[in-house]
C-alpha positions as CSV (number, residue, x, y, z in Angstrom):
1,M,-5.1,-17.5,-15.1
2,R,-1.6,-16.9,-16.5
3,M,-0.3,-14.2,-18.8
4,F,2.0,-15.4,-21.6
5,K,1.1,-13.2,-24.6
6,V,2.7,-10.0,-23.4
7,N,5.7,-9.1,-21.2
8,W,3.6,-8.2,-18.2
9,N,6.1,-6.0,-16.4
10,N,7.1,-4.2,-19.5
11,S,3.5,-3.3,-20.1
12,V,3.2,-2.0,-16.5
13,K,6.5,0.0,-16.7
14,N,5.5,1.6,-20.0
15,C,2.2,2.9,-18.4
16,D,2.7,6.3,-16.9
17,H,0.1,5.8,-14.2
18,S,1.0,2.3,-13.0
19,S,2.3,1.4,-9.6
20,A,4.6,-1.2,-8.0
21,Y,1.4,-3.1,-7.1
22,H,0.7,-3.7,-10.8
23,L,4.0,-5.6,-11.2
24,R,3.9,-9.4,-11.6
25,Q,5.7,-9.7,-8.3
26,W,2.8,-8.4,-6.3
27,G,0.6,-11.2,-7.8
28,E,3.2,-13.8,-7.0
29,L,3.3,-12.5,-3.4
30,L,-0.5,-12.8,-3.0
31,E,-0.5,-16.3,-4.4
32,K,2.4,-17.6,-2.4
33,V,1.5,-16.1,1.0
34,H,-2.3,-16.0,1.0
35,G,-3.3,-18.4,-1.7
36,H,-5.3,-15.8,-3.6
37,K,-5.9,-16.7,-7.3
38,L,-4.5,-14.1,-9.6
39,I,-6.2,-13.4,-12.9
40,Y,-4.0,-11.5,-15.4
41,L,-6.2,-9.9,-18.0
42,N,-4.7,-8.4,-21.1
43,H,-5.8,-6.7,-24.3
44,G,-2.8,-6.3,-26.6
45,D,-0.2,-4.5,-24.5
46,S,-2.9,-3.3,-22.0
47,V,-3.1,-5.2,-18.7
48,F,-5.4,-5.5,-15.7
49,P,-4.4,-7.6,-12.6
50,V,-7.3,-9.0,-10.5
51,A,-7.3,-11.3,-7.5
52,Y,-10.0,-13.8,-6.6
53,V,-10.4,-13.5,-2.8
54,Q,-12.5,-16.1,-1.1
55,S,-13.8,-15.7,2.5
56,R,-16.6,-17.2,4.5
57,I,-16.5,-14.1,6.7
58,F,-16.5,-11.3,4.1
59,G,-17.7,-13.0,1.0
60,N,-16.0,-13.9,-2.3
61,R,-14.7,-10.9,-4.2
62,L,-12.6,-9.8,-7.2
63,I,-10.1,-7.2,-5.9
64,S,-7.6,-5.2,-7.8
65,L,-5.5,-5.4,-5.7
66,P,-5.5,-6.9,-2.2
67,F,-3.2,-5.3,0.4
68,A,-2.5,-2.5,-2.1
69,D,-3.1,1.2,-2.2
70,Y,-3.6,1.1,-6.0
71,G,-5.0,-1.3,-8.6
72,G,-7.0,-1.2,-11.7
73,L,-6.0,-1.0,-15.4
74,C,-2.9,0.0,-17.3
75,T,-4.1,0.6,-20.8
76,A,-2.8,2.2,-24.0
77,D,-6.2,3.2,-25.3
78,N,-9.9,3.6,-24.4
79,D,-11.0,0.5,-26.3
80,S,-8.7,-1.7,-24.3
81,A,-10.1,-0.2,-21.1
82,I,-13.7,-1.0,-22.3
83,Q,-12.7,-4.6,-23.2
84,L,-10.8,-5.3,-20.0
85,I,-13.5,-4.0,-17.6
86,F,-16.1,-6.0,-19.5
87,R,-14.0,-9.2,-19.2
88,C,-13.6,-8.6,-15.5
89,R,-17.4,-8.4,-15.2
90,Q,-17.8,-11.6,-17.1
91,I,-15.4,-13.4,-14.8
92,A,-17.1,-12.0,-11.7
93,Q,-20.4,-13.4,-12.9
94,H,-18.8,-16.8,-13.8
95,L,-17.3,-17.0,-10.3
96,N,-20.5,-15.8,-8.6
97,V,-18.7,-13.2,-6.5
98,D,-20.3,-10.8,-4.1
99,F,-18.7,-7.8,-5.7
100,I,-15.7,-6.4,-7.6
101,E,-13.5,-3.8,-5.9
102,I,-11.0,-1.7,-7.8
103,R,-8.7,0.4,-5.6
104,G,-7.4,3.8,-6.6
105,P,-7.5,3.4,-10.4
106,D,-6.2,6.3,-12.6
107,H,-8.8,9.0,-13.3
108,K,-8.8,8.2,-17.0
109,Y,-10.9,5.1,-16.2
110,Y,-13.5,6.7,-14.0
111,D,-16.1,7.4,-16.7
112,E,-15.9,3.9,-18.2
113,L,-16.2,2.2,-14.8
114,L,-19.3,4.3,-14.1
115,A,-20.7,3.5,-17.5
116,Q,-20.3,-0.2,-16.9
117,G,-22.3,0.0,-13.6
118,F,-19.6,0.6,-11.0
119,I,-20.2,2.8,-7.9
120,R,-17.6,5.3,-6.8
121,R,-16.8,5.7,-3.1
122,D,-14.4,8.4,-1.9
123,E,-13.2,6.9,1.3
124,Y,-9.5,7.5,1.1
125,L,-7.0,10.2,0.2
126,T,-3.3,10.6,-0.1
127,F,-0.7,13.3,-0.5
128,I,1.7,13.4,-3.5
129,L,4.9,15.4,-3.1
130,S,6.6,16.7,-6.3
131,L,10.4,16.2,-6.1
132,D,11.2,18.2,-9.3
133,T,13.0,20.9,-7.3
134,T,16.1,21.4,-5.2
135,L,16.8,19.7,-2.0
136,D,16.9,23.1,-0.2
137,A,13.4,23.8,-1.6
138,L,12.1,20.5,-0.3
139,W,13.7,21.1,3.1
140,K,11.9,24.5,3.3
141,G,8.7,22.9,2.0
142,I,8.3,20.4,4.8
143,G,7.6,23.1,7.3
144,D,8.9,24.3,10.6
145,K,7.5,21.4,12.7
146,N,9.0,18.7,10.5
147,R,12.3,20.4,10.3
148,N,12.4,20.7,14.1
149,M,11.5,17.1,14.5
150,V,14.2,16.0,12.1
151,R,16.7,18.1,14.1
152,R,15.5,16.6,17.3
153,A,16.0,13.1,16.1
154,E,19.5,13.9,14.9
155,K,20.4,15.6,18.2
156,S,19.1,12.5,20.0
157,N,21.6,10.4,18.0
158,V,18.9,8.6,16.0
159,R,20.4,7.3,12.8
160,I,19.1,5.6,9.7
161,I,20.3,2.4,8.2
162,E,18.8,0.5,5.2
163,A,17.9,-3.1,5.7
164,S,20.3,-5.2,3.6
165,N,19.5,-8.7,4.9
166,K,16.7,-10.8,6.4
167,N,17.9,-10.3,10.0
168,E,17.2,-6.6,9.5
169,L,13.9,-7.5,7.9
170,R,13.1,-9.4,11.1
171,A,13.9,-6.2,13.1
172,F,11.4,-4.4,11.0
173,Y,8.8,-7.1,11.6
174,L,9.2,-7.0,15.4
175,I,8.4,-3.3,15.4
176,Y,5.6,-3.7,12.9
177,S,3.8,-6.5,14.8
178,K,3.9,-4.4,18.0
179,T,2.5,-1.4,16.1
180,M,-0.3,-3.4,14.6
181,K,-1.2,-4.7,18.1
182,K,-1.3,-1.2,19.4
183,L,-3.6,-0.1,16.5
184,G,-5.9,-3.1,17.0
185,S,-5.3,-4.5,13.5
186,P,-4.4,-8.1,12.6
187,P,-0.8,-8.3,11.3
188,Q,0.5,-9.8,8.1
189,P,2.6,-12.9,8.7
190,F,6.4,-12.5,8.5
191,S,6.3,-14.6,5.3
192,F,4.4,-11.7,3.6
193,F,7.4,-9.4,4.1
194,E,9.9,-12.1,3.5
195,S,8.3,-12.8,0.1
196,M,8.2,-9.1,-0.6
197,W,11.9,-9.0,0.1
198,D,12.6,-12.0,-2.2
199,L,10.5,-10.6,-5.0
200,F,11.1,-6.8,-4.9
201,Y,14.5,-6.2,-3.2
202,P,16.7,-4.4,-4.2
203,D,15.2,-2.8,-7.3
204,N,11.8,-2.0,-6.1
205,L,12.1,-2.0,-2.3
206,K,13.7,0.0,0.5
207,I,13.4,-0.5,4.2
208,P,14.9,2.2,6.3
209,L,15.4,1.5,10.0
210,A,15.9,4.1,12.8
211,I,18.4,3.1,15.5
212,C,19.1,4.8,18.8
213,D,21.5,3.5,21.4
214,G,21.8,0.1,19.6
215,E,18.0,-0.4,19.5
216,Y,15.8,-0.5,16.4
217,I,13.0,2.0,17.2
218,A,11.2,2.7,14.0
219,A,11.0,1.5,10.4
220,G,9.2,2.0,7.1
221,I,8.7,0.2,3.8
222,Y,8.9,2.1,0.5
223,L,8.1,0.7,-2.9
224,L,10.0,2.1,-5.9
225,H,8.5,2.1,-9.4
226,N,9.4,4.2,-12.4
227,D,9.9,7.7,-11.1
228,T,7.9,7.3,-7.9
229,V,8.6,6.4,-4.3
230,H,5.6,5.1,-2.5
231,H,5.4,4.9,1.3
232,A,3.6,1.6,2.1
233,Y,4.2,0.8,5.8
234,S,5.3,2.7,8.8
235,C,5.9,1.5,12.4
236,S,7.6,2.6,15.6
237,H,7.9,1.8,19.3
238,M,5.7,4.1,21.3
239,Q,8.3,4.8,24.0
240,Y,10.6,6.3,21.4
241,Q,8.1,8.5,19.5
242,K,9.2,11.6,21.3
243,L,12.6,11.2,19.5
244,A,10.7,11.7,16.2
245,P,12.3,8.7,14.3
246,N,9.4,8.6,11.8
247,N,10.1,12.2,10.8
248,L,13.8,11.4,10.3
249,I,12.9,8.3,8.2
250,Q,10.5,10.2,6.0
251,W,13.0,13.0,5.4
252,Y,15.8,10.4,4.7
253,M,13.6,8.9,2.0
254,I,12.5,12.2,0.5
255,K,16.1,13.2,0.3
256,W,17.1,9.9,-1.2
257,A,14.3,10.1,-3.8
258,N,15.3,13.6,-4.9
259,Q,19.0,12.7,-5.2
260,H,18.2,9.6,-7.3
261,G,16.1,11.4,-9.9
262,C,12.6,10.5,-8.7
263,S,9.9,13.0,-9.5
264,K,7.1,11.9,-7.1
265,F,6.8,10.8,-3.5
266,G,3.5,9.2,-2.5
267,F,2.5,9.1,1.2
268,G,0.1,6.1,1.0
269,R,-3.6,6.0,1.6
270,S,-5.4,7.3,4.7
271,R,-9.0,7.8,5.7
272,P,-9.8,11.5,6.1
273,D,-10.5,11.0,9.9
274,E,-7.3,9.2,10.7
275,G,-4.7,10.8,12.8
276,G,-2.0,10.0,10.3
277,V,-3.5,12.5,7.8
278,L,-2.1,15.5,9.8
279,F,1.4,13.9,9.8
280,K,1.3,13.4,6.0
281,R,-0.2,16.9,5.3
282,R,2.7,18.6,6.9
283,W,5.2,17.4,4.3
284,G,3.9,19.8,1.7
285,G,2.4,17.3,-0.8
286,Q,-0.8,17.9,-2.7
287,V,-3.9,16.1,-1.5
288,S,-5.3,13.6,-3.9
289,T,-8.5,11.5,-3.6
290,M,-8.2,7.8,-4.0
291,P,-11.7,6.6,-5.0
292,Y,-12.5,2.9,-4.9
293,F,-14.9,1.6,-7.5
294,Y,-17.4,-1.3,-6.7
295,K,-19.8,-3.4,-8.7
296,F,-22.1,-5.3,-6.4
297,Y,-23.8,-8.5,-7.5
298,K,-25.4,-9.4,-4.2
299,K,-26.0,-7.3,-1.1
300,E,-24.3,-3.9,-1.3
301,M,-21.6,-3.4,1.2
302,G,-22.6,-0.7,3.7
303,S,-19.1,0.2,4.9
304,R,-15.7,-1.3,4.7
305,Q,-14.5,-3.9,7.2
306,E,-12.2,-1.5,9.1
307,I,-15.2,0.8,9.8
308,K,-17.7,-1.9,10.6
309,Y,-15.4,-3.6,13.1
310,R,-13.9,-0.6,14.9
311,G,-15.3,-1.8,18.2
312,L,-13.7,-5.2,17.7
313,S,-10.4,-3.4,16.8
314,R,-10.4,-1.6,20.1
315,L,-10.9,-4.8,22.0
316,W,-8.1,-6.4,19.9
317,A,-5.7,-3.6,20.9
318,R,-6.6,-3.7,24.6
319,Y,-7.1,-7.4,25.4
320,M,-5.6,-9.6,22.6
321,P,-2.3,-11.2,23.8
322,E,0.5,-10.3,21.4
323,Q,1.5,-13.9,20.8
324,L,-2.1,-14.9,20.0
325,A,-2.5,-11.9,17.7
326,G,0.5,-13.1,15.8
327,L,-1.0,-16.6,15.4
328,I,-4.6,-15.7,14.3
329,G,-4.1,-12.3,12.8
330,P,-2.6,-13.5,9.5
331,W,-5.7,-15.8,9.0
332,I,-8.0,-12.9,9.6
333,I,-6.2,-10.5,7.3
334,K,-6.2,-13.1,4.5
335,Q,-10.0,-13.0,4.7
336,I,-10.0,-9.2,4.5
337,G,-7.7,-8.9,1.4
């Protein structure tokens, strides 16, 4: 369902709580790589992107938005929010989906979502670092451990370059695919990141790579939108983790964001029990909940897929051959959304 009546990206950019995931490009990415059908709802200049995700394994769902930390509405007024949520419910019933899932919407929509029968689940959190200060203050604010780790990386001759072509994007992907195998998670196909590059680079995308002795050892993906830098992906080779390349990458991006007038740095979603929470907490950001809102039309989902299939994830990490993981992983992750 296409949007023609408003300039979609202008509506998104004019909304102070929107994210890079709300941009038209993210919908194009989902359609091109995974074949998800995007539904672009609007009410005047207010917009609400939703994806129709079909799966024989996990059921059919409306998700705002797949493979994104944030989703939901970008509205100018409360009446628009009421109308857009109602229209989303109408489409869900027409498509006979199992449920609607809205990821990390802005707090201004919580009451209306609950009023229209959605259930709130607080399964994720994030950390938001304010950049409205001096670089020296940010350096002090990241704490002794991070400062020591950044110095260790620099003394070990780890340096950062930014990906500027698809060969360097391929270098990122090689590290990413090995990291996902180690974590027991199916990887996105390379085409997912190649399309992200085509659609977002250079205005909305930065990919710093850590290099040591001519080897790519770690990398990250950061999405840029309005005044915010959002940390979307992180990966590294295990044998180089003692050199602290991820710490150096993170400081490099915080410094870049501060020097380029950004006001917020988001560290991406985490479950409270994940090991990465401690790494993110040490950078001095403020903890923020990322509630998901659900409206179930059939059986209520007891727990999210990553919790339900933790045992399978451990088997994947231990026994799945890397080449086979690269072949069947993208099909599985398409089903998950």
